[in-house]
N, C-alpha and C positions, 0 to 999 in steps of 0.2 A: 528597405527591412527593415523591417523594425521591433524590438527585442524583450520581454518580461520578464522578470525573475522575481517571482515571489516563496521565501518562507512560511512553512506554516511548520503547525507544535503541538503535540497530541500526547495527555498524560493518560494512558488507560492503567483503570484505578483495578483493575486485574494481572496477571501474566499473561494469557490471551485475550484478545479480544477484536471484533472488525468495526470500523465503523465509514461508514457509506462517505463521503467528499465530493461528489458530483458534483453538489450542488456548488460549495465551496470551489471547484476544481471551473465549472459557469461563468463564476461570479469573476473570477483568476479572468478570465477569455473579454468578459464584459471590461475591468480593470483595461486589459494590455490595447481597448482595441485595433484588434487583430481577425479582420474580416474572412478572410483566407493564411491557410496554416498547419501547427504540426504543435503541439503542445505535448512536453514532456515532462512526466510528473516521479520522482522516486524517490525511494524513506533513502536516506539518506545515515543510517545504525544499521548492521547487518545480524539484528534481529528483526528486523520487520523489512515489511514488504505494503509492496504497489500494485492491484489487480483488477482485471475487469471481468465480472462475472452478473448472476440475477442480485436481486435484494430479497431470497424467500429467505423469510428463517431455521428455514427446513435444512436450507439447502449447506446455510452457514450452520451450525449443529452435528450435520455427516464431514465439513469440511473440519473439524476440530474434532469429532473422532477419529476418523481417514489418519489425519495426523499426528494424535497423539500415537494409531498402531504401526504409519510407519517408523515414527520419531517418538518415541515414548519420552515423559518428562522426568521417569523414576525407574529403574534403581538412577539415581547419581552418578553412580563408581564406574556403570555402562560404557562411558564414554572418558577416554583417555586425553579431549577438555576439559571436562572439571576436574578442577584439583582449587583456582584460587576460583573461579568463577562455579556456579552450575547454570550452567547454559546453553550447554551444545546442544540439546535438542530445537531452540529457537533460533540455529544458527542451518538447522539439513528443515526446520520445516519452512525457514525464506528462504532456503535455496528450492523446492520445489515449489512457493510460491511464485519465486519471479519478485525482482528485484523495481523495478518501474514499468510503464505504458506512453504508449507514445500513443496521442487520437487526433483525427486531421480537424482540424476549423474551415469546415466551410459556412460561406454565409454569416460568420461570426461566433455558429454553434460549434459545441463537439459534435463529430461526426458519429453515432456512437445508435449500435443496433437497438428494434427496437424495447430491447431486454436487458439492452448493456448499462451494468452501472460500474462507477470505480471505485475502490476501497483502500483504505489502508489495510493492513491484515498486524498485528502487534501480536509477538510469540516471548518477549520478556519485557512484560510491562511495569507497571508504578513507578515509572521515572518518565521525564521528559523524551520526549524524540521530535525528527524533525522529517520534514518532508517539500523535497525542492520537486516549486514550478516555475519550469522555460518555455516561454511561448513564442515563438519565430515566425517572424510572416508578416501579410502587406494587410 
């Protein structure tokens, strides 16, 4: 069995944003040389997410509106966590959107559904954060 590991770095210039990382992960699969296996991709920060969904701008807007209704950024005083920091909402948003994805690799390609794309979600941006890519297989 082979193993491949890579760290991706992101610095989103706003507090929140979504980045399609599917092509980057496809490149990682090619670099790994693994033809059959599994790819794990996870955010290594507790205010960021990796998730699978459609790459459609209206949907991304809907995510933003929905998440803001569930865990509004302001007023900061509504959260006990906020004292030294003002990012309690980002922790909650990450919990909703998830930490990681696991995708099958078949014949050297990500085995995704017809509309599935992989995204990095940022909920407390304006600083560098990492994402781990781990691929195992043959």
